[in-house]
C-alpha positions in Angstrom: -0.1 -0.1 0.0 1.3 3.4 -0.9 2.3 5.7 1.9 -0.2 8.4 0.9 -3.2 6.1 1.1 -2.0 4.6 4.3 -1.5 8.0 5.8 -5.1 9.2 4.7 -6.6 6.0 6.2 -4.7 6.8 9.4 -6.1 10.3 9.5 -9.6 9.0 8.8 -9.3 6.4 11.7 -8.1 9.2 13.9 -11.1 11.4 12.9 -13.4 9.3 15.1 -12.1 11.3 18.1 -13.0 14.5 16.4 -16.5 13.2 15.7 -16.8 12.1 19.4 -15.8 15.5 20.5 -18.4 17.2 18.2 -21.0 14.6 19.5 -20.2 15.6 23.1 -20.7 19.4 22.3 -23.9 18.6 20.4 -25.4 16.4 23.2 -23.9 17.9 26.5 -26.9 16.8 28.6 -26.5 13.2 27.4 -22.9 12.9 28.4 -23.3 12.0 32.0 -26.0 9.4 31.7 -24.2 8.0 28.6 -20.8 7.7 30.2 -21.3 4.1 31.1 -22.3 3.2 27.6 -19.3 5.0 26.1 -17.0 3.1 28.3 -18.7 -0.2 27.4 -18.4 0.7 23.7 -14.8 1.4 24.1 -14.2 -2.0 25.6 -16.2 -3.9 23.1 -14.6 -2.2 20.2 -11.1 -3.0 21.7 -12.1 -6.6 22.2 -13.3 -6.8 18.6 -10.0 -5.4 17.3 -8.2 -8.0 19.4 -10.4 -10.8 18.2 -9.9 -9.8 14.5 -6.1 -9.5 14.9 -5.7 -12.8 16.8 -7.7 -14.6 14.2 -5.8 -13.3 11.4 -2.5 -14.5 12.8 -4.1 -18.1 13.4 -2.9 -18.1 17.0 -3.4 -21.3 19.0 -6.8 -21.5 20.7 -5.4 -21.9 24.2 -3.0 -18.9 23.7 -5.9 -16.9 22.4 -8.2 -17.7 25.4 -5.3 -16.8 27.7 -4.9 -13.4 25.8 -8.6 -12.8 26.1 -8.6 -13.5 29.8 -5.6 -11.1 30.2 -7.4 -8.5 28.0 -10.5 -8.6 30.2 -8.4 -8.3 33.4 -6.7 -5.2 31.8 -10.1 -3.7 30.9 -11.1 -3.9 34.5 -8.3 -1.6 35.6 -9.4 1.2 33.1 -6.3 2.0 31.1 -6.2 5.4 29.9 -7.1 5.9 26.2 -3.9 8.0 25.8 -1.9 4.8 26.4 -4.2 2.7 24.2 -3.9 4.8 21.2 -0.1 4.0 20.5 -0.9 0.3 20.8 -3.8 1.0 18.2 -1.2 2.5 16.0 0.7 -0.8 16.1 -2.5 -2.7 15.4 -3.2 -0.5 12.5 0.3 -1.1 11.0 0.1 -4.8 11.6 -3.3 -5.0 9.9 -2.1 -3.1 6.9 -0.5 -6.4 5.7 -3.9 -7.9 4.9 -6.7 -5.7 3.1 -9.7 -7.2 4.7 -8.2 -7.0 8.2 -6.9 -3.4 7.5 -10.4 -2.2 6.5 -12.0 -3.9 9.5 -9.6 -2.6 12.1 -9.4 0.9 10.5 -13.2 1.1 10.9 -13.1 -0.3 14.6 -10.4 2.3 15.4 -12.5 5.0 14.0 -15.6 3.7 15.9 -13.4 3.5 19.1 -12.8 7.2 18.6 -16.5 8.2 19.1 -16.7 7.3 22.8 -13.1 8.2 23.4 -13.6 11.7 21.9 -16.8 12.3 23.8 -15.5 11.1 27.1 -12.3 13.3 26.6 -14.4 16.4 25.6 -16.8 15.6 28.7 -13.9 16.4 31.0 -13.4 19.7 29.3 -16.9 20.5 28.2 -17.0 23.9 30.0 -13.9 25.0 27.8 -14.0 26.5 24.3 -14.3 24.0 21.4 -10.9 25.1 20.0 -9.2 24.3 23.4 -10.7 20.9 23.5 -9.7 20.3 19.9 -6.2 21.4 20.6 -6.0 19.0 23.5 -7.4 16.1 21.5 -4.5 16.7 19.0 -1.9 16.9 21.7 -3.0 13.8 23.5 -3.9 11.5 20.5 -2.2 12.7 17.4 0.6 10.3 18.3 -1.5 7.7 16.7 -1.1 9.2 13.3 2.6 9.9 13.7 3.4 6.4 15.0 1.5 4.8 12.2 3.5 6.8 9.6 6.8 6.1 11.3 6.1 2.3 11.4 5.2 2.4 7.7 8.4 4.3 6.9 10.6 2.0 9.1 9.1 -1.3 7.8 
């Protein structure tokens, strides 16, 4: 895949965060009651990404089950999404080796951005939209940078 196409898809996957931010500012009154659903959606999306990735690599069933159990344990300790996004960059890169997996995981990363962007904006909802947008870029744009660096190196 050419670097320009790969980079554009990376930006599109990243844009889920921006749509999540817009969603938060559009429906401010729904943020508090929807928080538990946003968190659930984040976890389910990450689980789907993991399932597709492990199935692609044809990993032994017992090892897959062990990884799922470890993943479920990690999801109970609520890892910050700022830490998850660099891992998603690696998943994005690994997925690029297979077109079907790449499309699936790119869409799932985009969908992961909806609740992530909404939850991030929820913390700063009283600030200006430009301030929140700047902070989203400062906290999450590493995803795009890491995906491009991985593509250039490998």
